[in-house]
N, C-alpha and C positions, 0 to 999 in steps of 0.2 A: 484355668482360663488363660487364653493366649490373646494378648492385645493386638490390634491391627498394627502391622509394621514391626512386630516383635522380631528381633534378629534370630532367635533360635526356638525350635520346638523341643518339648521334653524328649529325651532319647527314645522313649517307647512309642512315640507318636509318628504317624506317617500322613496325617491329614488334619485339617481344621474344620470343625463343624460350626457353621455360622449360628449365632445366638438365636436367630429366627427359627432354626430347626430344633430348638430345645424348649424346655419348660421355663427357662430363665432362672433356674435354681442357683443358689449360691454355695451351699454346703455340699449338696448332692444334686446332680444335673441329670434330667431324663432327656435322652436324645430321641427325638421323634422320627427321624429319618436318617438312614445310613448314607454315608458319603464314600466315594471310592478313594483309594490310596492316592495321595498327592493333591486332593481337593483343597482349594484355597491356600496352596503352598507355592511360593515362588522361591526358587533356588537363587542364591546370591549369584549375580552375573547371568541369570537366566534370560533376561530380556535381550541382551546383546553380548557378543564376545568382544574381547579387546581387539581393536582394529576394524570392527564392523563400521560401515558407513551408516550413520544415523540420519543425516540430512544431506542431500546433494546440494552442491553449490547452485545458487540461484533460486532455491526454494523460498517462497514467500512465507514468512514465519507467522503462523496463527496460533490459536489457543492449544491445539493438539500438539503442535511442534514444541511450544514452550513446556508443556507437560513432559514430553519425551526428553527434552534437554535437561529439565529438572530431575527426572528419574535417573538420568545418566550422571547426575552430580555436577552438571555444568551451570555455573552461575552467570557466565558471560560467553558470548560467541562473537566472532567478527561478522558483521553484517553491513550491507549497504542500505542507506536510507531510501525511502520511497522517492521516486522521481518527483520533482516539483515542476509544475507547469503554470505559466501565466498566459492568459489569452487576452490579446489586445485587439479590440474591434475599432477600426478607424473609418471615418466618413462623416461628412456634414449631413448626409441624407439619413443617417441612422438615428433612431430614437428607441427608447425602451418600450417593450410591449406594455400595453395598458395606457400609453400616452395617445392622445388624439392626433391622428396624422393630418398634416397639411400637405398640399401639393408639393411633390419633390421629396417626400420623406418615406422611409420604409422602417418596419420594426426590425430591430437587431435580433437575429435568431441564431446565427452561426456561432457566436461566442458562447452563448448559453449551452448550446449543444456540444461544442468542443470541450468546455470545462466539465460538463457532466460525463462525457465519454472518457475524459482523463481520470476522473474520480472512479468511474466504473472499472477502469484498467488498473486501479490501485495507486494512482498518483495523488499527491497533494496538489490541488488545483485552485487557482484564484483567477478571477475575471476582473480586469480593470474596468472602470467606467468607460463608456464610449469616448473615444478621442476624436476631436474634429480634424479635418484635413488642414492642419497647421503644423509646419515644420517643428517649431519649438515644442508644441504639445506632444507630438508623436515622439520626438527625441527624448523628452522627459519621461514618457511612458516606457520606451525601450530601455533607457538608462536605469529606470526603476527596476525593470525585470532583470537586467544584467547585474545590477548591484545585489539582487537577491539570488543570483545564479539560477535563474529559471529559464526554461525553454520558452521562446516567444514565437508565436505563429500568427499569420494573418496580415502581413504587410502587403498592401495592395500595390499593383503595378505602377500606378501613377506616383507612388511614393518611393518606388524602387531606386531610382537614380540618386536621389539625395540621401537616402539611408545608406546606400552602398558606398557613396563617396564621402560621407560625413566624417570629418576629422575628429569629431568628438566621441565616436564609438571605437572601442578597442577592436581593430581589424582582425587580430589574430583569433578572436572569439566568434567571428561571424562568417557564415557562408550562405550563399543563396542557392536554392535548388533551381536548376534551369527549367525544369518541367513544371508548368503551372498546375496547381491542384484543381483549380476551377477557373473559369474564364476570368482573366485579369488578375489572378492572384499568384503571388510567389511565396516561398517559405523562407523564414529567417530562423536559423538555429545555430547551435554550437555543440 
């Protein structure tokens, strides 16, 4: 009997017959089906040759990749963390869906959609509560996102001037995209 993962076959053997193809005997075993030479045998180093590329840079590591790395004897690899995204929706007119609207209000939908899209793309995403059109509140939300080193999008045009000129934000981390994504919207990122 050869155990799974056994490092060597008996010298007279050239294949392994799975127990399912035998009568399960212990002293004497009846083989019910023949197997070809090399069946159920992996040669040492047969999965890859030294120097073979196992995973390309930028590969999103999933379960299959972890198995491949483990089979190659790698306990650790250098990897980048998933991007982290924070979505900040601003506006006195915004309310959460399910809230009864009063004149001048709309349901906030873009933030939910952007956070979901970021998650679908493999990012860690969080969505902050709706922030009113108040300088201190918006700055606090942006600073929270910056402190967490998250990408922040959705700063609206009317807030553009004071966010861009605010002395309380680290200017070297911020740039504004000059092309609006939608009417009245600019993008803040780093």
